[in-house]
C-alpha positions in Angstrom: 37.1 103.5 147.3 36.6 101.2 144.8 33.7 101.3 142.3 31.6 98.3 143.0 29.3 97.6 140.0 26.6 95.1 139.6 27.8 92.5 136.8 26.1 92.2 133.6 26.0 89.1 131.0 24.1 88.5 127.7 20.8 87.5 127.9 21.2 85.0 125.0 23.6 83.1 127.4 21.0 82.7 130.3 19.2 79.3 130.3 15.8 78.4 131.5 15.4 75.0 132.8 11.6 74.2 132.2 11.5 71.3 134.4 12.5 73.7 137.4 10.1 76.3 136.7 7.8 77.0 139.4 5.0 78.8 137.5 3.2 76.8 134.6 1.9 80.2 133.4 2.7 83.7 133.9 -0.1 86.6 133.9 0.2 88.2 130.6 -1.3 91.7 131.5 1.1 91.9 134.5 4.1 90.9 132.3 3.2 93.6 129.8 3.2 96.1 132.5 6.5 95.0 133.5 7.9 95.1 130.0 6.9 98.4 129.5 8.7 99.3 132.8 11.9 97.7 131.9 11.6 99.3 128.3 11.7 102.5 130.4 14.0 102.1 133.4 15.6 98.9 132.5 15.9 95.9 134.7 16.3 97.3 138.3 16.7 93.9 140.4 19.5 91.7 139.3 18.4 88.4 138.1 19.9 85.3 140.2 21.9 83.0 138.0 24.6 80.5 138.5 27.4 79.6 136.1 27.5 76.6 133.9 29.8 75.1 131.3 30.7 76.6 127.8 30.5 80.4 129.8 26.6 80.0 130.0 24.5 80.6 133.1 21.2 78.8 134.5 18.5 81.1 135.8 17.6 80.8 139.6 15.4 83.3 140.2 13.7 86.2 138.3 11.8 84.6 135.4 9.3 87.1 135.0 12.3 90.1 134.7 14.0 87.6 132.5 11.1 87.2 130.0 10.3 91.1 130.3 14.0 92.0 129.4 13.8 89.4 126.4 10.6 90.9 125.2 11.9 94.7 125.6 14.9 93.6 123.4 17.7 94.1 126.1 21.0 92.5 125.0 22.3 92.2 128.4 20.9 92.1 132.0 22.2 92.9 135.8 22.7 89.4 137.5 24.0 88.3 141.1 25.3 85.0 141.3 23.8 81.9 143.5 24.5 78.8 144.4 22.7 75.8 146.2 19.0 75.9 147.0 17.8 76.8 143.4 14.2 76.0 144.0 13.7 77.4 147.5 15.0 80.7 145.8 12.5 80.8 143.1 9.8 79.7 145.7 10.3 82.2 148.2 10.8 84.9 145.8 7.2 83.9 144.1 5.5 83.8 147.2 6.8 87.1 148.4 6.6 89.0 145.0 3.4 87.6 143.5 1.2 84.6 144.5 1.1 81.4 142.5 -2.0 79.8 142.1 -2.9 76.9 144.1 -1.5 74.0 141.7 1.7 76.1 140.8 2.4 76.5 144.6 1.8 73.0 145.1 4.4 71.8 142.3 7.1 74.5 143.8 6.5 72.7 147.2 7.0 69.4 145.5 10.0 70.2 143.7 11.3 71.7 146.5 11.1 68.8 148.9 12.7 66.7 146.3 15.7 68.9 145.9 16.1 69.4 149.7 15.2 65.7 150.6 12.5 67.2 152.8 10.3 64.4 154.1 7.5 66.3 155.9 5.6 69.3 155.6 7.0 70.5 158.9 10.4 70.7 157.2 8.9 72.5 154.0 7.6 74.9 156.4 10.6 75.6 158.3 12.5 76.0 154.9 9.6 78.4 153.3 8.1 80.2 156.4 4.7 79.0 155.2 2.1 77.1 157.6 2.4 73.3 157.6 -1.4 72.9 157.4 -1.4 74.9 154.0 1.6 73.3 152.9 -0.4 70.0 153.1 -3.5 71.5 151.6 -1.6 72.2 148.3 0.5 69.0 148.3 -2.5 67.0 148.1 -3.9 69.2 145.0 -1.4 67.2 143.1 -2.9 64.2 143.8 -6.3 65.2 142.1 -6.5 64.5 138.1 -4.8 67.1 135.9 -8.6 68.4 134.3 -9.5 69.2 138.1 -6.3 70.7 138.8 -7.0 73.3 136.0 -10.2 74.5 137.6 -8.6 74.9 140.8 -5.4 77.1 139.3 -8.0 79.3 137.4 -10.0 79.7 140.5 -13.2 78.1 139.6 -13.0 75.5 142.5 -11.5 76.6 146.0 -8.4 74.5 147.4 -10.9 73.5 150.1 -12.7 71.5 147.4 -10.1 68.9 147.2 -11.3 66.8 150.4 -14.7 66.8 148.6 -13.4 65.6 145.1 -10.8 63.4 146.3 -12.8 60.1 146.7 -14.9 60.8 143.8 -11.9 61.6 141.5 -10.2 58.1 142.9 -13.2 56.4 141.1 -13.9 58.4 138.2 -11.5 61.3 137.3 -14.1 62.3 134.7 -17.1 63.2 137.0 -14.6 65.2 139.1 -13.9 67.2 136.1 -17.5 67.6 135.3 -18.5 68.5 138.8 -15.8 71.3 138.4 -17.3 72.2 134.9 -20.9 72.7 136.7 -19.5 75.0 139.7 -17.9 77.1 137.0 -21.0 77.3 134.7 -23.1 78.1 137.6 -20.4 80.2 139.4 -20.2 78.4 142.4 -17.0 79.5 143.7 -15.4 79.7 147.2 -17.6 78.9 150.1 -20.6 78.4 147.8 -18.9 75.5 146.2 -18.4 73.8 149.4 -21.7 74.7 151.1 -23.8 73.6 147.9 -21.6 70.6 146.9 -24.3 68.3 147.1 -26.3 70.2 145.0 -23.8 70.8 142.5 -23.1 67.0 142.6 -26.5 65.9 142.0 -26.8 68.7 139.2 -23.8 66.8 137.5 -25.8 63.9 137.0 -28.4 65.7 135.2 -26.1 68.2 133.0 -25.1 67.4 129.4 -21.6 67.2 128.4 -19.5 65.9 125.4 -18.1 62.7 126.1 -19.7 62.5 129.7 -18.6 59.6 132.0 -21.4 57.0 132.8 -23.4 58.5 135.7 -26.4 56.2 136.7 -28.3 57.3 139.5 -29.1 54.9 142.3 -32.3 56.0 143.0 -35.1 55.3 140.9 -33.3 55.3 137.6 -35.3 54.7 134.4 -34.5 51.2 132.8 -33.0 52.5 129.7 -30.4 54.3 131.5 -29.5 51.2 133.3 -29.3 48.5 130.4 -28.4 49.6 127.3 -29.0 46.1 125.5 -32.5 46.8 123.8 -33.5 42.8 124.0 -32.3 42.6 127.5 -33.7 45.7 128.3 -37.5 44.8 127.1 -37.2 41.4 128.8 -36.5 43.0 131.9 -39.2 45.8 131.6 -41.7 42.8 130.9 -40.8 41.3 134.3 -40.8 44.5 136.2 -44.2 45.4 134.6 -45.8 41.9 135.7 -44.5 42.8 139.5 -46.4 46.4 139.1 -49.9 47.6 139.3 -51.5 48.5 136.1 -51.1 52.2 136.8 -47.3 51.9 137.2 -46.6 49.7 134.1 -44.6 51.5 131.6 -42.3 50.6 128.5 -39.5 52.1 130.3 -40.4 51.4 134.1 -37.6 52.6 137.1 -35.8 50.2 138.6 -35.7 50.0 142.5 -32.3 49.6 143.6 -31.8 49.0 147.3 -28.6 49.5 149.6 -27.8 45.9 148.4 -27.1 47.1 145.0 -25.4 50.2 146.4 -23.2 48.2 148.6 -22.3 46.0 145.6 -21.4 48.6 143.2 -19.0 50.2 146.2 -17.5 47.0 146.7 -16.9 46.6 142.6 -15.5 50.3 143.0 -17.9 51.7 140.5 -19.8 54.2 142.8 -19.2 57.6 143.4 -21.0 59.1 146.2 -21.4 62.0 148.6 -23.2 62.5 152.1 -24.4 65.6 153.2 -24.3 66.1 157.0 -26.5 68.8 158.3 -28.0 69.6 162.0 -29.6 66.1 162.7 -30.0 64.5 159.1 -27.5 62.5 156.7 -28.7 62.6 152.8 -26.3 60.5 150.3 -26.6 61.2 146.7 -24.9 58.3 144.8 -24.2 57.2 140.8 -22.9 54.1 139.3 -19.9 54.5 137.1 -20.0 51.3 135.1 -23.0 50.8 132.8 -22.5 46.5 132.4 -22.1 46.3 136.2 -25.3 48.5 136.4 -27.4 46.2 134.2 -26.1 43.4 136.2 -27.4 44.7 139.4 -30.8 45.9 137.8 -31.0 41.9 136.8 -30.2 41.2 140.4 -33.1 43.4 141.7 -35.6 42.0 139.4 -34.5 38.4 140.6 -35.0 39.5 144.2 -38.1 41.3 143.7 -39.5 38.1 141.7 -38.8 36.1 145.0 -40.2 38.3 147.5 -43.5 38.4 145.3 -43.6 34.8 145.3 -42.9 34.3 149.2 -45.4 37.0 150.2 -48.1 35.3 148.1 -47.2 32.1 149.6 -47.5 33.7 153.2 -51.1 35.1 152.3 -52.2 31.8 150.7 -51.1 30.2 154.2 -52.8 32.6 156.1 -56.1 32.3 154.3 -55.7 28.9 154.7 -55.7 29.1 158.6 -58.8 31.4 158.9 -61.2 33.9 157.6 -59.5 37.3 157.2 -60.7 40.1 155.4 -63.5 39.5 152.8 -62.4 40.2 149.1 -64.4 43.6 148.5 -62.5 44.7 151.9 -58.6 43.6 150.5 -59.7 45.1 147.1 -60.6 48.2 148.9 -57.4 48.5 150.8 -55.1 47.3 148.0 -56.6 50.0 145.9 -56.0 52.6 148.4 -52.4 51.5 149.0 -51.7 51.8 145.3 -53.2 55.2 145.2 -51.0 56.4 147.8 -48.0 55.2 146.1 -49.2 56.6 142.7 -49.2 59.9 144.7 -45.8 59.3 146.2 -43.8 58.3 142.9 -45.6 61.6 141.1 -44.4 63.8 143.8 -40.9 62.4 143.7 -40.6 63.0 139.9 -42.2 66.6 140.3 -39.7 67.2 143.3 -36.7 65.8 141.5 -37.6 68.0 138.5 -38.2 70.9 140.5 -34.4 70.8 142.1 -32.8 70.5 138.9 -34.8 73.6 137.4 -34.0 75.6 140.4 -30.3 74.7 140.3 -30.2 75.5 136.4 -31.9 78.8 137.3 -29.2 79.8 139.6 -27.0 82.1 137.2 -25.3 85.2 138.0 -27.5 87.1 135.6 -30.6 86.0 137.3 -29.2 86.9 140.7 -28.6 90.3 139.7 -31.9 90.7 137.7 -34.1 89.0 140.0 -32.7 90.0 143.6 -34.7 92.9 144.3 -37.8 91.2 143.6 -37.0 87.9 145.6 -35.6 90.1 148.5 -39.4 91.9 148.5 -41.1 88.4 148.4 -38.8 87.2 151.5 -39.4 90.5 153.4 -43.4 90.4 152.7 -43.3 87.2 154.4 -41.1 88.2 157.3 -43.5 91.1 157.9 -46.5 89.3 157.6 -45.4 86.6 160.1 -43.9 89.4 162.6 -47.1 91.7 162.7 -45.9 93.6 165.8 -42.5 94.1 164.7 -43.3 97.8 163.1 -45.5 98.9 165.8 -42.8 97.7 168.7 -40.7 100.4 167.9 -40.8 102.1 164.5 -44.0 104.3 165.4 -42.1 105.8 168.4 -39.2 107.0 166.1 -40.7 107.5 162.6 -42.8 110.9 162.2 -44.9 109.2 159.4 -46.5 107.0 162.0 -47.1 110.0 164.6 -50.3 112.5 164.4 -49.1 115.7 166.6 -51.9 117.9 167.5 -51.3 121.4 169.3 -54.2 123.3 171.3 -53.9 126.4 173.1 -55.2 126.0 176.9 -57.5 128.6 178.4 -54.4 129.8 180.2 -52.8 130.4 176.8 -50.1 127.9 177.2 -49.8 125.4 174.1 -50.7 121.9 174.8 -49.4 118.9 172.4 -51.0 115.6 171.8 -49.2 112.8 170.0 -51.2 109.8 168.7 -49.1 107.0 167.5 -50.1 104.5 164.5 -51.5 100.9 165.7 -49.9 97.8 165.0 -51.6 97.4 161.6 -50.9 100.9 160.5 -47.3 100.5 161.1 -47.0 97.0 159.3 -48.7 98.7 156.2 -46.3 101.5 156.5 -43.1 99.3 157.0 -44.2 97.1 153.8 -44.9 100.3 151.7 -41.4 101.6 152.5 -40.1 98.0 151.8 -42.0 97.7 148.4 -40.9 101.4 147.4 -37.2 100.2 147.6 -35.2 100.6 144.3 -32.5 98.1 145.3 -31.8 95.3 147.8 -29.6 97.3 149.7 -32.1 100.0 150.3 -34.8 97.5 151.2 -32.3 95.8 153.8 -32.0 99.2 155.4 -35.5 99.8 155.7 -36.0 96.5 157.5 -33.0 96.8 159.5 -34.0 100.3 161.1 -37.4 98.7 162.0 -35.3 95.7 163.7 -33.2 98.2 165.4 -36.2 100.6 166.6 -37.7 97.3 167.9 -34.5 96.6 170.1 -33.8 100.1 171.3 -37.0 102.0 171.3 -38.5 102.5 175.0 -42.5 101.8 175.1 -42.3 103.6 178.6 -43.0 106.8 176.5 -46.5 105.2 176.2 -49.2 104.2 178.9 -49.3 100.3 179.4 -52.6 100.1 177.5 -50.8 101.3 174.5 -47.8 99.5 174.4 -47.0 96.9 171.8 -44.9 93.8 172.6 -43.0 91.9 170.1 -39.9 89.8 171.2 -38.4 87.1 168.6 -37.4 83.5 169.6 -34.4 83.6 171.8 -32.3 82.1 168.7 -33.3 84.9 166.6 -32.6 87.6 169.4 -28.9 86.4 169.3 -28.8 86.5 165.8 -30.0 90.1 165.6 -27.7 91.4 168.4 -24.7 89.6 166.5 -25.4 90.8 163.1 -26.9 94.2 163.5 -24.2 95.0 166.5 -22.8 97.9 164.5 -26.2 99.3 163.7 -27.6 98.9 167.3 -24.3 100.7 168.5 -24.6 103.5 166.3 -28.0 104.1 166.9 -28.2 103.6 171.1 -29.3 106.8 172.7 -27.6 108.0 175.5 -29.4 107.9 179.0 -30.0 111.3 180.4 -29.2 111.5 184.1 -32.1 113.1 186.0 -31.5 116.7 187.3 -30.0 117.3 190.8 -31.5 119.7 193.2 
C-alpha cells in the first residue's frame, strides 16, 4: 500500500490576490484564536492553491488559515490543488465556515458573477446554494455610497434598510450617511431602524455634524436657514413681515413653503423625502438639499403670497362696493379672533416639534436601562386605572391576600368555613401595590400577566351572581391577550374534574 501524504509548499511562495479577496476585513479576535490553534497543532485543513509561473502558487481558498500560519511562523503549509472557479471556492468556503458581513457577501457575489459570466440572481443562487432574493438584497447594497456601506458592514444598519436609504442616497449620499450615524448614535439597530426610520430621518435634519450636507426642512423653516445672503434675507424678511399680522412679525420669519415649492425641488433633483404609511394615514418628511435653489424658491413663495394678498384685497373691495357687509367692529373682532387662533396653532407647532426632537435625543441605551422600571410603572398605573375591574375579575379568586377566611364551629360540632372576597376597589389597590413594589420590569410584567391570566381563566361560578365581577376587554385586545399570553394560559389552565359516577 502506497503512503499518500498531503503535499506541503513554502508559505513564502504563496501569493494572495487582493482584488479577488472575498473579505474586506477579518475579525482580529477570531484570527488570534486560530493563530493559537495553529501554533499548537499546525494547519489541519489544507489551503487550496493553484500553480503559477516561476514555481509560485496563488491562494484560492483558506486565507484565514494562511494568515494564521504566517503569524505563527510556519515555514510551509499543507495544500491541495484547485483549478477553476476561484471565487466560487472562496465564497462557498466563507459562507459555510464563517459568515461574511453583508457588504463582503455582496462583493463576493459580484466577483463571482463576473468570473462565471452569470447574469441573473437565480444563476448565482444555483451556484452558491443561497436564496435568489437574499442574493438580490446583498447585491443592491453595493449601489449604496461607501459611507453607508460601512454602517451596514459593522451591523449598525440592517440590510433591509437599503430600500429606505436608496432614493435618499441617490439625491445626497452625505445625508444617507448622516442618517446612519444618527441611528448608530441612538442604537436604532435591526427592526428598530426600519420601524422608526421616519423619526431617525427627521432627527437627522436637527442633528449637528461636522461638514453636514444642506438639509432645509420644507415645513416652516426659518428664513435664515433658507437664504444665506444677508442683504437678500433682510429684504425678504421685510416683505414677509408686511404680509403678516403684527404678532407674527420677526427679524427671522418662517418661510411657508407649499406643495408647489416641494414639487419644484423634486423636479430639480434637490429634495430628499420619506413617506410613512401606517394604517390609514400618510406623513411625509422632506428636506431641500440645495441652498441656492431653496433661496430662489423662498423668493417665489413671497411673490406668490404678495399676489394672493393683493387679489384678496381687491375681491374684498369689490364685495364691499356691491353691498353692506359686516360692520367694521365686527370685521375687526373676527380678524382678531382668527389671528389669535393662528398664533396658538403656530406656537403649538413649535412646541410639538421641539418635543419631538428632545424625546428622540432622550432615547438612548443608558436611559432605557435606567428608566425602564419607572416607565413601566407609569404605563401600568394608567392600564390599571382604566381597567378598574381587571383585578377583581379573577385575581381575588386565586390570591389568598384578597380572601378573608373565617371558620366557626356549629352547634353540631362540625366546622363551618366562610370566605369573604375583596371588592373590585380593594383588588385594584392590591394589584397596584404589587406592581409598585416590583424591583424590575420583568417582575412587574409577571404581576400584570398573572392578573390577566386569572381574569381569563378564573371561574366566577364559585360566587352568587350578585357578587360576581364582569370585565371583558375589547375584541382586539382579547385576541392579543390569547396570542401573547398563550403559553401562560396553557400552563395555568386548570383541568375540569369529571362529576363522580354513582
